[in-house]
Backbone bond lengths (Angstrom), bond angles and torsions (degrees), N, CA, C in turn:
res aa  C-N    CA-C-N  psi(-1)  N-CA   C-N-CA  omega(-1)  CA-C   N-CA-C  phi
1 X - - - 1.439 - - 1.522 111.32 -
2 X 1.337 115.79 -40.54 1.453 119.26 179.52 1.524 110.84 -66.94
3 X 1.341 116.63 -36.67 1.462 119.50 179.57 1.523 110.92 -65.12
4 X 1.313 118.23 -40.47 1.466 121.25 179.72 1.521 110.16 -65.93
5 X 1.311 117.24 -42.09 1.462 121.01 178.27 1.521 110.77 -64.38
6 X 1.334 117.14 -39.14 1.453 121.68 178.19 1.521 111.39 -66.11
7 X 1.327 117.62 -41.19 1.466 121.31 178.06 1.525 110.19 -65.29
8 X 1.319 117.89 -44.71 1.476 121.09 179.78 1.523 110.24 -64.14
9 X 1.316 117.37 -42.23 1.465 120.82 178.51 1.525 110.60 -64.49
10 X 1.328 116.95 -39.44 1.464 120.78 178.79 1.525 110.94 -64.79
11 X 1.334 116.89 -43.63 1.468 120.57 179.49 1.523 109.99 -63.84
12 X 1.314 117.75 -42.78 1.467 120.71 178.93 1.526 110.56 -64.60
13 X 1.324 117.43 -40.36 1.462 120.79 179.02 1.520 111.18 -64.50
14 X 1.337 116.53 -43.80 1.466 119.90 -179.78 1.520 110.22 -65.76
15 X 1.308 117.52 -44.78 1.467 120.29 179.62 1.524 111.46 -67.32
16 X 1.311 116.84 -30.65 1.464 120.05 179.01 1.512 113.20 -67.64
17 X 1.330 117.13 -28.66 1.459 120.63 -178.93 1.520 113.18 -94.27
18 X 1.308 118.36 2.00 1.462 120.22 179.58 1.519 109.54 -71.26
19 X 1.310 114.85 148.61 1.454 120.27 -177.61 1.517 110.45 -73.90
20 X 1.302 114.38 139.87 1.454 121.39 176.08 1.521 106.34 -100.57
21 X 1.330 118.27 132.64 1.455 118.50 -177.95 1.530 111.43 -62.35
22 X 1.327 114.80 138.09 1.456 120.45 178.85 1.527 108.29 -107.38
23 X 1.262 115.68 140.61 1.456 121.08 -179.99 1.520 108.15 -106.13
24 X 1.329 115.75 102.03 1.457 121.01 -173.97 1.522 111.61 -68.30
25 X 1.317 117.32 -31.23 1.456 118.71 -179.67 1.522 110.85 -62.27
26 X 1.322 116.70 -42.12 1.454 119.30 178.18 1.516 111.04 -64.64
27 X 1.334 116.77 -39.84 1.445 120.22 179.84 1.530 110.71 -65.37
28 X 1.317 117.05 -39.81 1.458 120.06 -178.58 1.523 111.80 -68.01
29 X 1.325 116.87 -27.54 1.466 119.17 177.95 1.520 112.03 -74.22
30 X 1.332 116.96 -25.88 1.461 119.55 -176.51 1.517 113.34 -105.83
31 X 1.321 119.07 -20.31 1.469 122.36 -175.75 1.516 109.98 -85.10
32 X 1.327 117.19 131.07 1.461 120.98 179.78 1.519 111.42 -128.48
33 X 1.338 117.67 33.44 1.452 121.85 -178.73 1.518 112.08 -75.07
34 X 1.346 116.38 174.17 1.465 120.84 -177.11 1.527 114.14 -67.78
35 X 1.326 117.30 -22.18 1.460 120.08 -179.20 1.516 112.07 -108.27
36 X 1.322 116.58 32.32 1.464 121.19 -178.32 1.527 111.83 -62.57
37 X 1.345 117.20 -38.59 1.458 118.70 -178.56 1.527 111.88 -67.16
38 X 1.330 118.21 -29.87 1.459 120.76 178.16 1.526 110.07 -74.90
39 X 1.325 116.32 -44.62 1.466 120.54 -177.89 1.524 110.89 -68.61
40 X 1.305 116.80 -43.03 1.462 120.43 -173.91 1.524 112.75 -88.72
41 X 1.303 118.61 -5.63 1.454 121.02 174.14 1.507 114.79 79.19
42 X 1.326 118.34 30.36 1.456 118.97 179.10 1.522 111.70 -90.39
43 X 1.332 118.49 5.41 1.450 120.54 175.37 1.525 108.74 -83.14
44 X 1.315 115.66 159.48 1.460 120.48 -176.08 1.524 110.09 -120.96
45 X 1.326 115.24 173.84 1.456 120.11 176.90 1.519 110.70 -67.46
46 X 1.327 117.31 -29.83 1.457 120.17 178.45 1.520 110.98 -61.73
47 X 1.331 117.36 -35.65 1.459 120.10 177.36 1.521 110.52 -61.42
48 X 1.313 117.04 -44.99 1.467 120.89 179.53 1.522 110.85 -65.29
49 X 1.319 117.03 -42.26 1.459 120.23 178.54 1.522 111.05 -62.78
50 X 1.326 116.63 -40.72 1.462 119.79 178.97 1.523 110.97 -65.01
51 X 1.322 117.30 -40.92 1.462 119.91 178.86 1.520 111.56 -66.10
52 X 1.325 116.71 -43.09 1.461 120.08 178.06 1.527 109.98 -63.36
53 X 1.315 116.36 -43.81 1.464 120.04 178.10 1.512 112.24 -61.80
54 X 1.313 117.25 -39.97 1.464 120.81 179.27 1.521 111.05 -64.71
55 X 1.331 116.59 -44.53 1.473 120.00 179.88 1.526 110.47 -64.37
56 X 1.335 117.19 -45.84 1.465 119.91 -178.72 1.520 111.49 -66.00
57 X 1.319 117.61 -38.79 1.460 119.76 177.56 1.527 110.96 -64.32
58 X 1.319 117.59 -36.38 1.465 120.30 176.37 1.527 110.60 -65.33
59 X 1.340 116.65 -41.49 1.465 120.27 178.55 1.526 110.42 -64.09
60 X 1.325 117.10 -43.36 1.464 119.68 179.05 1.527 111.22 -66.81
61 X 1.318 117.57 -35.01 1.464 120.63 176.33 1.515 111.65 -63.93
62 X 1.328 116.29 -43.89 1.469 120.47 177.76 1.521 110.49 -63.70
63 X 1.324 116.46 -40.02 1.466 120.65 178.37 1.527 110.81 -62.98
64 X 1.319 117.03 -41.10 1.456 120.80 177.74 1.519 112.29 -64.66
65 X 1.322 116.33 -39.73 1.467 119.76 178.45 1.526 110.33 -65.26
66 X 1.334 116.44 -42.91 1.469 120.13 178.75 1.526 110.29 -63.04
67 X 1.330 117.60 -41.21 1.463 120.55 179.33 1.528 110.79 -63.99
68 X 1.332 117.10 -40.42 1.470 120.09 178.04 1.529 110.93 -64.06
69 X 1.329 116.90 -39.50 1.465 120.35 178.42 1.524 110.58 -65.26
70 X 1.342 116.81 -40.39 1.465 120.27 179.03 1.520 110.81 -66.73
71 X 1.321 118.38 -35.17 1.464 121.21 175.71 1.524 110.20 -63.12
72 X 1.321 116.80 -42.83 1.465 120.33 177.86 1.534 110.20 -63.88
73 X 1.329 117.00 -42.21 1.465 120.20 178.13 1.527 110.51 -62.28
74 X 1.331 117.19 -41.17 1.464 120.65 175.79 1.517 111.85 -62.02
75 X 1.334 116.62 -37.62 1.466 120.25 175.86 1.517 112.28 -64.75
76 X 1.316 116.21 -39.54 1.469 119.86 176.83 1.526 110.00 -65.09
77 X 1.338 116.79 -41.28 1.461 120.08 176.67 1.532 110.52 -60.28
78 X 1.323 116.62 -40.66 1.467 120.89 -178.24 1.520 110.83 -67.16
79 X 1.335 115.47 -42.88 1.471 119.32 -178.69 1.531 110.96 -66.88
80 X 1.324 116.73 -37.66 1.457 120.19 -176.86 1.523 113.37 -90.92
81 X 1.327 118.75 8.52 1.465 120.90 -177.86 1.525 112.40 -73.41
82 X 1.295 118.49 -23.49 1.467 124.70 178.54 1.525 112.63 53.76
83 X 1.327 116.14 35.75 1.454 120.39 175.25 1.514 114.94 81.78
84 X 1.307 119.35 0.70 1.466 121.93 177.89 1.531 108.28 -69.70
85 X 1.337 117.56 119.83 1.470 119.74 -175.22 1.533 113.97 -58.90
86 X 1.320 117.96 -35.67 1.468 120.74 179.46 1.517 111.39 -66.50
87 X 1.342 115.83 -42.16 1.467 119.80 -179.87 1.525 111.37 -71.07
88 X 1.333 116.74 -36.19 1.466 120.30 178.23 1.527 109.73 -64.95
89 X 1.327 116.80 -43.87 1.461 120.84 178.30 1.521 110.79 -61.80
90 X 1.335 116.75 -42.36 1.472 120.90 178.42 1.526 110.75 -62.27
91 X 1.336 116.73 -43.01 1.459 120.71 -179.46 1.530 111.08 -65.33
92 X 1.334 116.45 -44.36 1.460 119.99 -179.98 1.528 111.52 -64.65
93 X 1.325 117.04 -40.55 1.458 118.72 179.44 1.530 110.92 -68.77
94 X 1.331 117.13 -35.34 1.465 120.21 176.64 1.522 110.40 -61.85
95 X 1.319 116.65 -46.58 1.471 120.84 179.35 1.524 110.16 -64.74
96 X 1.333 117.24 -43.73 1.461 121.09 -179.17 1.535 111.20 -60.54
97 X 1.325 117.02 -47.31 1.464 120.04 -178.60 1.528 111.73 -67.47
98 X 1.314 116.79 -34.22 1.462 119.56 177.47 1.523 110.90 -67.85
99 X 1.319 117.01 -39.96 1.466 120.45 177.98 1.525 110.36 -66.52
100 X 1.333 117.10 -41.55 1.464 120.28 177.04 1.527 110.12 -61.59
101 X 1.325 117.18 -43.65 1.467 120.94 177.10 1.510 112.22 -61.89
102 X 1.332 116.67 -39.92 1.466 120.61 178.29 1.524 110.75 -65.35
103 X 1.311 117.55 -41.51 1.467 120.93 178.66 1.526 110.44 -64.32
104 X 1.319 117.16 -44.38 1.473 120.17 178.12 1.518 110.50 -62.18
105 X 1.318 117.24 -41.13 1.465 121.00 178.97 1.530 110.91 -63.59
106 X 1.318 117.32 -42.31 1.470 120.35 178.45 1.526 111.59 -65.84
107 X 1.329 116.74 -39.81 1.461 119.59 177.46 1.527 111.42 -65.70
108 X 1.322 116.96 -41.06 1.465 120.25 177.37 1.522 110.59 -63.55
109 X 1.323 117.09 -40.87 1.462 121.69 176.90 1.527 110.53 -59.55
110 X 1.334 116.49 -46.24 1.460 120.54 -179.28 1.534 111.22 -65.52
111 X 1.312 117.40 -42.18 1.465 120.42 -179.14 1.523 111.09 -65.49
112 X 1.327 117.36 -45.67 1.460 120.54 -179.56 1.520 110.72 -62.92
113 X 1.324 117.87 -44.87 1.467 119.56 179.12 1.521 112.24 -66.97
114 X 1.321 117.66 -33.25 1.468 120.40 175.78 1.523 110.48 -64.92
115 X 1.332 116.55 -45.81 1.466 120.41 -178.80 1.528 110.55 -66.58
116 X 1.332 118.16 -43.91 1.473 120.03 178.35 1.519 111.07 -64.19
117 X 1.327 117.13 -35.27 1.463 119.97 177.31 1.524 112.16 -69.72
118 X 1.314 116.77 -34.80 1.466 120.81 179.76 1.532 111.26 -73.05
119 X 1.325 117.07 -25.24 1.460 120.22 -178.50 1.532 112.48 -78.35
120 X 1.300 117.69 -16.58 1.469 120.24 -178.26 1.505 111.59 -78.00
């Protein structure tokens, strides 16, 4: 008797935890929350491309600002070197590397925007 009760309880427990199919279309017709477009799938690939482009453009902008600051710091090093060859070399290399970084950042910006524009 205990075994039969245990089997019936086990079957009821297993069936109780089974997934019930959800109908998303019905939910999307009645749900009006702030994230309805994400849940119901009304977003497009253009939205994702725009978000990726915005994030990458912000990163490239920050990189450009940092490169400009490093160029200014290299200029200060050059002005304050007082003719010391070691300090002059350090200042010139700082400016050179900052300019190279700025050029790479600008090229990356152009390539990413070209690719995102071609994907639309």
